[in-house]
SELONU-202358 format. One record per atom (N, C-alpha, C): residue number from 1; residue in three letters; atom name; z, y, x. Coordinates in pm, whole numbers, plus 50000, padded with zeros to 5 digits. Last residue first. Example, Ala and Ser with C-alpha at 12.3 -4.5 7.8 and 13.67 -1.06 7.14 Angstrom:
% SELONU-202358
num|residuo|atomo|w|v|u
2|Ser|N|50708|49775|51285
2|Ser|CA|50714|49894|51367
2|Ser|C|50787|50003|51290
1|Ala|N|50780|49431|51319
1|Ala|CA|50780|49550|51230
1|Ala|C|50780|49670|51320
***
This chain:
% SELONU-202358
num|residuo|atomo|w|v|u
86|Unk|N|49205|49165|50385
86|Unk|CA|49221|49043|50465
86|Unk|C|49114|49036|50570
85|Unk|N|49312|49511|50369
85|Unk|CA|49220|49399|50341
85|Unk|C|49248|49282|50433
84|Unk|N|49402|49819|50250
84|Unk|CA|49455|49697|50307
84|Unk|C|49359|49584|50270
83|Unk|N|49413|50153|50297
83|Unk|CA|49324|50048|50251
83|Unk|C|49366|49922|50325
82|Unk|N|49623|50401|50207
82|Unk|CA|49616|50285|50294
82|Unk|C|49522|50184|50231
81|Unk|N|49649|50744|50205
81|Unk|CA|49583|50630|50141
81|Unk|C|49576|50519|50245
80|Unk|N|49878|51007|50149
80|Unk|CA|49823|50905|50238
80|Unk|C|49763|50793|50154
79|Unk|N|49805|51335|50015
79|Unk|CA|49885|51214|50033
79|Unk|C|49818|51122|50132
78|Unk|N|49823|51663|49906
78|Unk|CA|49764|51571|50002
78|Unk|C|49860|51454|50021
77|Unk|N|49766|51813|49587
77|Unk|CA|49858|51761|49688
77|Unk|C|49782|51667|49780
76|Unk|N|49709|52077|49377
76|Unk|CA|49642|51983|49467
76|Unk|C|49739|51943|49577
75|Unk|N|49838|52112|49049
75|Unk|CA|49848|52142|49192
75|Unk|C|49777|52036|49273
74|Unk|N|49836|52022|48792
74|Unk|CA|49753|52137|48823
74|Unk|C|49757|52180|48968
73|Unk|N|49993|51791|48809
73|Unk|CA|50044|51909|48738
73|Unk|C|49967|52035|48771
72|Unk|N|49819|51695|49082
72|Unk|CA|49939|51661|49005
72|Unk|C|49992|51788|48941
71|Unk|N|49544|51565|49235
71|Unk|CA|49590|51677|49152
71|Unk|C|49705|51630|49065
70|Unk|N|49512|51464|49571
70|Unk|CA|49543|51426|49434
70|Unk|C|49590|51549|49359
69|Unk|N|49339|51357|49852
69|Unk|CA|49382|51474|49775
69|Unk|C|49396|51433|49630
68|Unk|N|49427|51154|50127
68|Unk|CA|49369|51162|49994
68|Unk|C|49424|51289|49927
67|Unk|N|49374|51011|50453
67|Unk|CA|49430|51112|50364
67|Unk|C|49357|51109|50231
66|Unk|N|49445|50679|50582
66|Unk|CA|49365|50801|50568
66|Unk|C|49435|50897|50473
65|Unk|N|49447|50358|50748
65|Unk|CA|49513|50475|50687
65|Unk|C|49419|50594|50679
64|Unk|N|49375|50038|50704
64|Unk|CA|49304|50160|50742
64|Unk|C|49373|50277|50673
63|Unk|N|49470|49723|50812
63|Unk|CA|49512|49842|50738
63|Unk|C|49438|49964|50794
62|Unk|N|49421|49380|50771
62|Unk|CA|49376|49501|50839
62|Unk|C|49413|49619|50752
61|Unk|N|49604|49074|50816
61|Unk|CA|49551|49181|50734
61|Unk|C|49510|49298|50823
60|Unk|N|49520|48735|50918
60|Unk|CA|49590|48862|50931
60|Unk|C|49529|48965|50837
59|Unk|N|49496|48444|50701
59|Unk|CA|49451|48535|50806
59|Unk|C|49536|48661|50811
58|Unk|N|49774|48224|50623
58|Unk|CA|49645|48287|50598
58|Unk|C|49611|48383|50711
57|Unk|N|50020|48107|50633
57|Unk|CA|49916|48052|50719
57|Unk|C|49779|48113|50696
56|Unk|N|50226|48218|50509
56|Unk|CA|50148|48125|50428
56|Unk|C|50033|48065|50507
55|Unk|N|50306|48401|50696
55|Unk|CA|50389|48281|50677
55|Unk|C|50315|48175|50596
54|Unk|N|50120|48605|50659
54|Unk|CA|50113|48524|50781
54|Unk|C|50196|48397|50770
53|Unk|N|50208|48709|50415
53|Unk|CA|50074|48650|50424
53|Unk|C|50063|48561|50547
52|Unk|N|50463|48809|50482
52|Unk|CA|50445|48710|50375
52|Unk|C|50313|48636|50390
51|Unk|N|50400|48998|50682
51|Unk|CA|50483|48882|50714
51|Unk|C|50466|48772|50610
50|Unk|N|50253|49178|50526
50|Unk|CA|50190|49112|50642
50|Unk|C|50267|48987|50680
49|Unk|N|50449|49267|50352
49|Unk|CA|50335|49190|50300
49|Unk|C|50265|49115|50412
48|Unk|N|50609|49411|50531
48|Unk|CA|50664|49294|50463
48|Unk|C|50552|49206|50410
47|Unk|N|50428|49614|50602
47|Unk|CA|50483|49526|50705
47|Unk|C|50540|49398|50643
46|Unk|N|50389|49734|50352
46|Unk|CA|50275|49674|50422
46|Unk|C|50324|49577|50529
45|Unk|N|50647|49832|50302
45|Unk|CA|50590|49730|50214
45|Unk|C|50471|49659|50281
44|Unk|N|50671|50026|50502
44|Unk|CA|50762|49912|50502
44|Unk|C|50704|49798|50417
43|Unk|N|50470|50198|50412
43|Unk|CA|50456|50134|50544
43|Unk|C|50548|50013|50553
42|Unk|N|50578|50279|50166
42|Unk|CA|50449|50211|50171
42|Unk|C|50432|50135|50302
41|Unk|N|50812|50411|50240
41|Unk|CA|50822|50290|50159
41|Unk|C|50692|50210|50164
40|Unk|N|50694|50628|50384
40|Unk|CA|50788|50538|50448
40|Unk|C|50797|50405|50372
39|Unk|N|50554|50752|50179
39|Unk|CA|50479|50696|50291
39|Unk|C|50567|50595|50366
38|Unk|N|50770|50840|50024
38|Unk|CA|50675|50743|49968
38|Unk|C|50594|50676|50078
37|Unk|N|50889|51025|50198
37|Unk|CA|50964|50908|50150
37|Unk|C|50873|50800|50097
36|Unk|N|50683|51217|50231
36|Unk|CA|50732|51140|50345
36|Unk|C|50807|51014|50301
35|Unk|N|50413|51223|49991
35|Unk|CA|50544|51262|50040
35|Unk|C|50594|51166|50147
34|Unk|N|50246|50984|49820
34|Unk|CA|50252|51129|49838
34|Unk|C|50395|51165|49875
33|Unk|N|50033|50707|49857
33|Unk|CA|50170|50759|49870
33|Unk|C|50165|50908|49895
32|Unk|N|49851|50425|49754
32|Unk|CA|49856|50571|49763
32|Unk|C|50002|50615|49766
31|Unk|N|49678|50147|49864
31|Unk|CA|49811|50199|49832
31|Unk|C|49808|50350|49854
30|Unk|N|49430|49914|49767
30|Unk|CA|49463|50048|49816
30|Unk|C|49604|50083|49774
29|Unk|N|49301|49596|49871
29|Unk|CA|49385|49676|49783
29|Unk|C|49408|49812|49848
28|Unk|N|49121|49289|49887
28|Unk|CA|49135|49429|49928
28|Unk|C|49220|49503|49824
27|Unk|N|49111|49040|49779
27|Unk|CA|49088|49050|49923
27|Unk|C|49100|49191|49977
26|Unk|N|49167|48983|49513
26|Unk|CA|49048|49061|49545
26|Unk|C|49013|49065|49693
25|Unk|N|49389|48795|49510
25|Unk|CA|49290|48802|49403
25|Unk|C|49158|48865|49449
24|Unk|N|49531|48837|49745
24|Unk|CA|49492|48700|49709
24|Unk|C|49381|48701|49604
23|Unk|N|49577|49107|49731
23|Unk|CA|49493|49056|49839
23|Unk|C|49445|48914|49809
22|Unk|N|49750|49114|49513
22|Unk|CA|49619|49178|49501
22|Unk|C|49524|49129|49610
21|Unk|N|49971|48979|49624
21|Unk|CA|49901|48926|49506
21|Unk|C|49763|48984|49491
20|Unk|N|50042|49152|49833
20|Unk|CA|50003|49013|49863
20|Unk|C|49926|48952|49746
19|Unk|N|50108|49382|49683
19|Unk|CA|50001|49386|49783
19|Unk|C|49950|49245|49810
18|Unk|N|50323|49288|49533
18|Unk|CA|50204|49336|49464
18|Unk|C|50084|49341|49559
17|Unk|N|50502|49233|49739
17|Unk|CA|50456|49125|49652
17|Unk|C|50329|49163|49578
16|Unk|N|50539|49494|49834
16|Unk|CA|50481|49392|49922
16|Unk|C|50428|49274|49841
15|Unk|N|50669|49607|49616
15|Unk|CA|50536|49656|49651
15|Unk|C|50465|49555|49741
14|Unk|N|50910|49464|49632
14|Unk|CA|50827|49453|49512
14|Unk|C|50684|49499|49541
13|Unk|N|51002|49550|49882
13|Unk|CA|50977|49407|49859
13|Unk|C|50888|49385|49737
12|Unk|N|51035|49829|49848
12|Unk|CA|50932|49778|49939
12|Unk|C|50900|49629|49920
11|Unk|N|51062|49991|49549
11|Unk|CA|51124|49883|49624
11|Unk|C|51017|49822|49716
10|Unk|N|51029|50346|49527
10|Unk|CA|50972|50212|49513
10|Unk|C|51046|50112|49601
9|Unk|N|51101|50605|49563
9|Unk|CA|51202|50517|49503
9|Unk|C|51151|50375|49484
8|Unk|N|50878|50729|49653
8|Unk|CA|50990|50721|49747
8|Unk|C|51100|50629|49694
7|Unk|N|50603|50524|49535
7|Unk|CA|50692|50640|49528
7|Unk|C|50805|50622|49629
6|Unk|N|50268|50426|49530
6|Unk|CA|50400|50402|49588
6|Unk|C|50480|50532|49585
5|Unk|N|50031|50275|49341
5|Unk|CA|50092|50404|49368
5|Unk|C|50236|50379|49411
4|Unk|N|49751|50079|49414
4|Unk|CA|49895|50081|49394
4|Unk|C|49948|50219|49428
3|Unk|N|49454|49974|49283
3|Unk|CA|49518|50088|49349
3|Unk|C|49666|50086|49312
2|Unk|N|49221|49708|49335
2|Unk|CA|49342|49758|49271
2|Unk|C|49399|49874|49353
1|Unk|N|48878|49688|49295
1|Unk|CA|48988|49702|49388
1|Unk|C|49104|49766|49315
***
């Protein structure tokens, strides 16, 4: 399963393309986002990816949100994890 890291500066269209590509290859992908801006970009990307996949006539996607703890620079940060699958 591929893990995508989404930042507040990430382009939602580019992330959506990566999500759609990973779903086509594996059928499941994870997106990790730390911070409000990154979570916002991740949610927008998931919505765009859903539209892309539905336009191709494929099945709907399922998104399971949750929390994840990540160590960055010796500090423990809490972020959001989105498991996206067909």
